[in-house]
N, C-alpha and C positions, 0 to 999 in steps of 0.2 A: 630527417627522422633521427632521433638520438638512439644510441646503443641501449641506454637504460629502458626506453620504451619498448624496443624490440625484445629485450630480455624479459621484461615483465609480461608482454603478450605471450611469448613462447612458454614461459613458466606457467602462466594461468591456463593456457590451452592444454599443456601436458598434464597438469594436475586435474583438470576437469575430465580429460579422457581417462586417466588412470582411475579416478573415482567411479566413473560410469562403468568401466570394464570390471572393476572389482565386484560389482553387484551382479555380474552375469553368471548364471548357473552353468551355461554351456562351456565356459572356460575351464572349469574344474575337471571336465571329462578327459581332455587331452593333456591337461596340465601345461598348456602353453596359451598365453594370452596374446592375441594378435591385435595390434592397434593400427588403424589406417589413418593417415594424415594426408588430406588433399588440399593443395593450395598452389598458387602460381610459383613454379620453380624456374621460370624463364620470363623474360620481358620486363616491362616497367615496374611491375609489382612483385618481382622475384624476391626482394628483400623480405617481404612479409611471409611468403611461403617457405623460404629457406630458413627463416628464424623459427617458424613453426616446426619444421622438420628437425632442426638442430635441438630445439627444446624438448621435443618428444623423444628423440633418440638419447639425449642426455639423461632424461628422467628414467627411461627404460634401462639404461646402463647402470644408473645408481641402484635401481631396484634389483637388477640381476646380480650386481656385486654383493648385495646383502642376502643372496640366496633365492631371490624371486619374489613374486607377489603372493601374499597369503590369500588363498581361496579355500575356504573351509578348513580342512586339516592338512592341506598340501601347500607347498610353495611352488609356484609356476613361473617358468621363464617368460619374459615379456619380449615379443618381437614387434618391430615397427615396419610397416609397409607404407611407402609414400607414393603419391600419384600427382602428376602435374595437371592442374585444372585448366591450363591454358591451351 
C-alpha cells in the first residue's frame, strides 16, 4: 500500500466528516464539534485505521489553528475521539 493512497484516503475521510459535522445544529450549542473516528488501530489492517486517525486529527488541528470551525456565527473547537474497531 503506497503512502499516497493512505494520505488520500485519510484526507477524504477527514473532509467528509468535517462537512457532515458542519451541518449539525447541535454542535453550535456547546461550540465544540466532536468527531468520532472508528477503525482498526491494531492488527493486520491497522495501517488503514491509523491513517484515518492521523488524517482526522491533522484536519482538526488545521481548523483549530485557524480559530475553529465556523458554525453559524461562532467558531467552534474541533475535538477528535478515536475508537479501535478490532
